[in-house]
N, C-alpha and C positions, 0 to 999 in steps of 0.2 A: 798197263801193268796193275793198276789200282784195283782191279777185280781179282787178282791173285789172292788166295788165302795165305794169311800169315802163318809161318811154320812153328810159332811158339808153342802150340798145343799138341803138335804131332807126337811128341814123346810120351805123353800121358793119356791121350785120347785116341783109341784105335779108329774111331770114325773120322776124326780129323786127319789122321794119317792116311787113311784110305782116300779121302777126298784130295788130299795133297798129292798122293801118289798118282792117282788117275789124272789130275790136272797137269802134272809135269813129266809123266812117263814118256810120252812121244819126244819131248824136247831131250831128255836125258838119253833116251835110246839113239836118237839121231847124233848126239854129241859123241857117244861111245862108238857108234858104227863108223864114224868119220876117223877114229883113232885107232882102229884095230881091224885085223883081216880075219880073226878067228872067232866064230860064233859063240864058242863056249866061253872064251875070254870076255866077249862082249856082254853075255848074260851075267857072268860073275861080277864084272865091273859095275854094271847097272845095279845089281842087288847091293853091292858094297856102297855105292853112292847113296842110295835110300837108307841103308843101315846107318851109315855115318850122320845122315841128316836127322835121324831120330836121336841120336846121341848128342848132336850139336844144337838141337832145337831151342834149348834154353838160352843159347848165346845169340840168337837172332835179334837184331835190333832194326826196326823199320828205318831209322835214320841212316843206316849204312847201305840202303838200297832195297830194291824190290826183291821178293822171294826168289825169282829166277837168277838174279845176280848172285844171291847168297848161295843158292844150289849149284850154280856154275862154278863158284869158288870150291865147293866141296868136290865137284866132278873133276876140276883140274888137279886137285891134290890126289884124288883116287887114281887118276890116269898116270900122274907122275909117279906115285908110289909104286904102282904096278910096273912101270918101265924100269924103276931101280931094282925091284925085286926080281924081275924076269932076267936082268943082267946077272944077278947072284945065283938064281936057282936054275935047276934043270928045266928046260922047256917041256921036256916030255912029262915030268911030274905036274906041272901046272895044267897042261892040256888033259891029262888023265883025270884030275880032279873034277874038272868042268863037265867032261863028257858023260859022266855017270849020272848027272843031274838033269840032262836034257833028253826029252823024247824025240822021235824022228820028226814030228810036225814042228816043234819048237826050233829045232836045228834048221830045217828048211826055211822058216820065217826069218831067222836071223841071217842066214846065208843070202837070202833075197834082199834083205836091208843093207847088208854089207855091199852087196853087188850095186845096189841103186846109188851108193854113195862113192862109187869109184872116182867120179869127176872131182868130188870134194877132196879125196886123198891126193889127187894130182895137184889141186890147188895148194894144199898143205906142203907138198914137196917143193913148190916154188917159194912158198912163204918161209920155209925152213932156212932159205939162204939170207933172210933178213937179220938184222941185229936183234937180240933177245926182246927188247922193249917193243919194237915195232912188230916183231913176230907174234908176240902174245896179244897185242891189240888187234892185228889183222884177223887172227884166229877168232877172237871173241865177236868182232864186228861183222867181218865178211863171211866167215864160215858158220859161227853159231848165231848170227843175226841179232846180237845184243845191240841196243842203241848205244851210241858212243859214250854217253854219260854213264850208263850202267857198266860198260866195259872198263871205263876209268875207275869206278868204285871197286870193281872186282880186282883191278890191278893196284889199287891204292895210290892212284895219280890223280892230278887235277884234270878237269875237263879241258882246260887250255893246253896242257901238256899232251893229252890224248889227241886233240886236234892236229897238233904239230907232228906228232908220230904218225898219225893216219895220213897226213899229206905227204910225208917223206916216204912212207911205205908205198903209197899209190905211185909216186913217181918212180920208185925203184922197180916196181912190178909192172909198169905200163907195158913194156914190150912182151914180157912173159905171159901176163894175165891182162889182156886189154879190157875185159869187162868186169873189173872188180866194182862192186856196187858202192854207192854212197851210203854212208852210215845213216841210221835213223837218229835224228836230233831230238832232244827233248827240250821243252820250253825253259827248263832251268839251266841248260848248258850255255 
């Protein structure tokens, strides 16, 4: 993670934003594809995540974790905001806005990406049965592949608390998801 570009300059420097965007686009696209089934919504959420990262760039502090953890926090907020908004708004209105912005090739690429992550959505359905703290940690570690220490930073908990939650979640999911991966541990955890 030390090779990641710090996002502090992306709000003022278009070249810095472009480099940051290129470095993190695959990760953000995967994050969103695991959490939605509509390609237009996935495109909108991905754009919103990067838009918010520009606005929030000045608030980034290296001491609070690597850029990917910071960006994951933004992505979590964007996805949660969308879920709340979708519950209040007409689904047809939301889909209509996104469809006008995508050409046929872009739509096909997003549909392929969503299809490729069907197993991940199945895992998330099992994870949804866990208590909220465990569920959030498992999503970040097992699904989004953040190291346990980074996931702890995103959630605002200690590394020790994260390890306990991870152990409890794995025990609870053992029968439903026998191949839950071990989290990446950092030297500082």
